[in-house]
N, C-alpha and C positions, 0 to 999 in steps of 0.2 A: 217456496218449499223445494227442497232437494231430496231425492230418494236414492238409496244405495242398498242393494241386497247384501246382507252380511256374508262374509266368506264362508263357503261350505254349505250354503243354503241355495235353493230349496232342498229339503230332505223329504222324499216321497211327496206327499201332498201338503207338507208344512213349509212355511216360509217365514223368514225373519228379516226385517228391513229397517235401516237407519233413516229416519226422517230428520232433516236439519233445516235451519233457518225458518222455523215455524213455531206454532204455539198449540196448546192443548185443544183449543176450539177448532182449529183447522184439522188437526189429526182426528178429532172425534167426528167431524163431518165426513172424513174419508171412511172411518169405521162404519158409520151409518149408511153410507153409499154402498159399501160392499154388502151389507146385510139386506138393504131394501131396494137398491136400484139396479144392480148388475143382473141382467137377465140370464136365464138358463132354461133348458128343457126339463119338463117333468110330466109324468102321466097325470092327466086331468080328467079323463073319462074312461070308463071300463064297461064293456058289454059282455055280460055273462051268457053263455049258451046253456039253456035249461033243457031238461028232459031225461028220459030213460031209454037206454039202448042195450044192444047185445053185442058182445065181441064175437070174433070168428070161432070161438069155442062154445058159443051159446050161453055164456055167463052174462047175467043181467047186471048192468051197472047204472048208477043214478048220479046225476049232476048235483051233488051236495058235498059239503065239507064241514069241518068243525067250527068255522068262523062265519058270522053274518057277512053278506056281500059288502056291506058298507065298511066293515073293519078291514076286509081283504083289499078293498079299493084304496083305503087310506094307506095301508102298508105298501101297495104298489106305487102310490104317489110319492112315497119317501125314498124309493129306490133311485140312486143317482143315474141319470140318463146321459150318455155322451152328447156333448153340446158343441156344435160348430156354428157360431154366431153369424159368420159371413154367408152361410148357405141357407139360412131360414129367416122368416119374418114372423112378426106377431100375427095371430089369426085375423085381427081387425085390419091389418095392413095388406093382407093377401088379396091381390086382384081377383083371384079365382072365387073368393067368397062374396064379391060384390053382388048386391041385390038378392042375396040368399038369406033365409032365416038362420039365426045363430046355431040352431040345432042341426043344421045341414052343412056347417062350415067344415072344411078339411080338404087339403090338397098336399101333394109332396113338397110344396113350397113352405108350408106352415105346420106340418104335422108328421109325426113318426108313428107307425103302427107296429105293435108287437102282438104276437099270437102265442098263446100257451094252451097246450093240450096234453094232459097227463092223467093217468089213472092210478088208483091205489094198488096194493099188492093183489095178485091173483088169489083165487080161493084155495089153491093148493100151495101157496107160499108159506114159508116158516115165519115171515114177518107179518105183523099185524097192522103196521102203519108205514106210510111213506111220506117223507118230508118233501114239500114243494119249495124250490129255491128260485131266487131271482134269475139264476142262470138258465132256468127252464123256459124263460121268455125268448122267443125267436123273432128277430126283426124282419119285417116285410119290406126289405129295401137293402141299402148298401151295408156290407158287413161291418164297416167301421162304426155303425150305429148300434151294433150288438152290445149288450150289457158287458162291462169290462170284467176281466178275470177277477180283479180284487173285490168285486161286488157280487160275484155269482153265488157265493155261499150265504147270502142274506136269506134267512128262512121266511117264507110267506104264510104257509099253512101246512096241515098234514091231512092225508087221505087214508082212510081205512079200506078194508076189503069191500068191494061192491060200490066204490065211489070213484068218480072221475071229475076232472075240472077242465073246462075249456072256456077261454075268454079272449077278447081282443082289447088291448089297452092302447089308448091314444095319447101321445105326448105332444105338448105345445110349449111355446115360449111364454114365460111370465116373469114377474118380479117378486122378490121377497116381501115387498110391502103388501101384496095381495094375499099371499099364503106362504107358510114356511117351506112348502115343498119346492118353491122356486128360489130359496136362499142358497147361494152357491158355496157358502163357507160357514165355518163354525169357530168358536173360541177366538173371535176377533178382539184382540186386546192391544193396549199400548201402555207404556210407562216411560217416565223420564229416563233418558240414557244417563248412566252413571260411570264414574271412574273410581277405582279403589286406590287408596294411598296407604302404603306401609309405614305408619307413623312410629311404631315401636317394634322393631324387628325381633328383639329378644322375647318380648311378651307374646308376640304372634306365634311363637312356638307352641303355645297352649293349643292353638288351632291346628297347626301343622303336624303336631305329634299325634293327632287323632287318625292320621293316615287316611283321610277322606279322599275320594276321587270325584271328578266331574262326570257328567253324563256321557262324555266322550271317552272317559277312562283316564284322563290326565290327573296327576296327583295335585291335590290342593296344598301347595307349598310356595316357598319364596321364589321359585323359578317362574311363577306366573307374572312376576313384577320386573319391570325394567326401569332402572333409576327410581326405585321405590314407588312406581306407578303402574297400574294395570288398566288399560283402556279397551282391550279386546272385549267385544260385546258378550260373547258366549262365556268367556272366563269370568267376567264381572258378575254375570247372572249366577254362575256356579258358586262364586265367592259369597254372593248375597244369601244363597240358600245355606251355605256352609256356616255362615255366621250365626245361624239359629242354634248351632251346637255349643256356642260359647256365650250366648246371650243371657238375659235375665232369667233366673229360675233354673239354670243348668248347673249352678254351683261352680262354674268356671269363669263367670263374668268378672269377678274382682281380679283374678290372676291375669285375665286377658286384657282388661283395662282399655278397651277401645283401641287395641293395637292396630287395627285396620279400619280406616275411615272411608265411608262411601259418600261421594259428593255428586250432585246433579250437574250435568253439563248443560248450560243454558241454551235453550232453543233446539235441543235435540231429543228425539224420542225413539224408543225401540218398539216397532210395530210388528205384531205377529198374528198369524191366523192359519187355519187349515182348510184347504179345499175339500169338498165332499167327493171330488174325483170327476165331476161333470166337466169342469174346466181346469186348465193348469193354473196354479196359484199366481204366476206372473200375469197371466191374461186377466184374471179377476182384478188384480191391483190396477193394471193399466185401464181396464174398463171403468173402474170406479173413478179414477182420475178424469177420464173423458166425460163421464156423466156429470161430474161436478163442474168441469170447464163449460160444457154446453149449457148447464143450468145458469151459471153466473153470466155467461154471454147473453142469454135470453133476458135475464133481469136487467143487465146493462142497457140492452137495446130498448126495453120497455121504458126504463127511466129516461133515456135520451129522447124517446118519442114523446113522453109526457111533458118534458121540459122544452121541447122544440117550439 
């Protein structure tokens, strides 16, 4: 299998890759490895501080909010946590956890701690509610582990007057096979790579005269073709979507008469996914490949040992 990132990608957290000299079974194994095997950090335990207190103006505030603790903990678990795989180990592999009961596990080698302390509007405020966001979490450690700017506006809950929320959230490494909170990517898809052939240039004007544009703003017209062929991955995908405007049921299919033909390229696939932001998309892909390699090497060694 060979892999090549499509020109112009990654875009933000999304990536598109051409896989060649492979088949659907191998590509699907890679898809499953991304979803289930690539580790990432996620909040797995939350400690809520309970009680009633007074602020410096004598106002009584209580540690309650509109959501049950379990629901809020689940929301926290789904917040993308910055992950640096070379700097952390799984809790069960942390030497500091050796000989300790599991409920006492936790060291800087295998755990990130976040603290949140926020109160609702004061009694004399014009606002009745205050929204608590993921950006209100403060890391107790290196600033690079702070929740990223792109995720800071994820809403967690709301507080009304007389309420406050204080908690400690603990993030550890895990894998998507154990819980969705540890899945580093979404929309992991693949499809056969295709090329478009301009079979009937005159009839293709039925499509071109619609003045459609691609996602990048390019016109859907004959300029996408070189020697009556288009192999650019992004352009072919845009053409595939555009062909729905001249397909069966549009009233244009007879005039168009299959003027543009889509053909699969043997042994090649377009692989796409979007990182949740915990890890760069390229690192997720490389990690998935490494996971598969190590797994197959283990199987090979076990087979060799059995046959020895």
